[in-house]
N, C-alpha and C positions, 0 to 999 in steps of 0.2 A: 664754333666761338658764340652762337648764337643761342644753339640748343643748350651748349654748359651753362648760358648765363638763365634761358628760361628754367632749365632745372634746378637751379642755383635760387630762383624766386620763389618760384615751385614747393621746391622746401621748406624756405622761410616762412612762408604763408601760412600751408598746408600746418607746420612745427605750431605757426601761435592761434590756427582756429583749433586743432588738439587739445594744446595743451589750456588752453580754456582760460584768458585772462580770467584771473579771479576777482568777483564782484562781490564777492566775500569780507563781510566788514568783522573787526574785530571790539567789544564794547566791552570796558571795565564800568561793571554794575552799580551804578549810586554814584558815576563818577570819579570825580578826586576822594570823594568821600569814602569809598567803597563801602562793601558789605558790616553797615554796622546796626547796632540798636538803640545808638542813641542819639535819636531822634532828627538826626539832620536829613535825611533823607526820604522822601515818599515813595516807593520804589514803584508804587503800581503806576504815579503821575510819571516816573521814570520811564517805564515800559510801553505807557502810552505813549509817550513823545519818540519814539523809534521805530523801526519798521521792520522786523528779526526773517529772517531769510535761511533758507535748508545752505550750510555753509557756514554762517555765521560762528564767531566765537564769543562768547559769554565769558568774561573773567570775572572770577570773584576772589579781590583782595580783600584780606583780612586778619585780626589779629587769633589763631587759633588757639591760643589759650584763651579766648571768650567767648569765639564762635566757632560755627562749621556751618556746613552744606549741604542738605538734605533733597532731593529732589524725590518729591510724592506726587501722589494722585490727587484729584480734584478733590475729593473727600479729604486728606490728607490733611490739601491746605486750608481749607475750610474751618477745620477743626483741630487748624494746628498740630495734630499730632505727627509726630514724628517716628513713632516707633514698626512701621513698617517702609521705608522708605523702599524708593527704587535705587538710589544711587545717592552713596556718603563722600563729601570730599571733607577732608580736612587739613590738607596741607599750607593753607595760608594763602594760595597764591593757583587757584585752578583754575584753569578754560577746561570748558564743557562747547564743544561745540554742536552744535544743531545741526541735527539728520532727520527732522519728522516736521511734517506740517501738524497746526494743532497748537494748543496749549497746551503749555511746560510749566512744571509750578516746582518752584523751592520756597522752602524756609529755612530759617536756624534753627538748630533743635536742641539747643542750650533751653534750657528754664524760661519762662515768660518774654522771649526775645520775637519769638510769634506773633505772640498777644501783641509787643508793644509794635508791630509793623516790622517785622525786619522777615518780610517774605514778599516772593514777586511772581507774579500770572506773567510769565514772556508770550506772547500770542504771535507765532511764526507761521508768519501769508506763504501762497506760492509767489514763484515770478512769473515772469512772461516764459520761460524755458519747460518750465513745471503745468504752466495751462495747457501748451502745444504737447508735452510728452503724450505719449499712446498709452491704453489703461493697463492695467499690468496685463501679463499672461496668465491663463491658469495652468498651461504645462510647467512643470519644475526643469527649467534650466537655469542654466549660469547667464545673469543678465552679460549685456556686452559692457565690458565699462568702454573702450576703444569710442562708442558709439556716442556714448552718454559724454564721453568728456570732449568730440566733437563739436558738439551743438552745445558746448555751455562756454560762451564768447562773447564779449565785450563786442557789441555792434561797432563801438566807437574808434575802439582800435583797431577791428577790423578793416573799416573806412580807412582810417590814416594810412593803413601798411600798403592799402591797395593804390592811398594815393598818392604815398612816398613811393610806389612799385611807378605808376605812371609819371610822375616829375623826374625822375630817375633816368627819364630819357630811354628807357628799355623799349629797344627795335628788337619784331619777332623776325 
């Protein structure tokens, strides 16, 4: 019986670690105002007040008859040039998952909107798990999805599971 109980508890803890309780956040760009050129939102100030990390999601909510979202280069961002976008979003409720570190630049491609301030520079900072990750291999092999998932977990959740485990009266 003790073996069965220990296997169940091991499975629960291992699953919790490998699933990696996501610390990813979802941000609605511009909060309740959304993505607009009406001057209600200072998008640079909005972005500066947030801490963006890989796995987070940016949600652009806007009226697609009057706006769009174009991911551009730094040069396109600075010059408000949407002619060669990296990606274009047009449905009015676009979710963009952050997949890399560094700056991500988004502008509205409608004439005059970017110049009026409808543009945003998202700075994606590393997390503790990305800081301790080994450098990328120069070999061409498939990345280990299982190992990356197993190291992505919320420490407080893991401690909570362990505390619950010990408080449950588990006996070896």
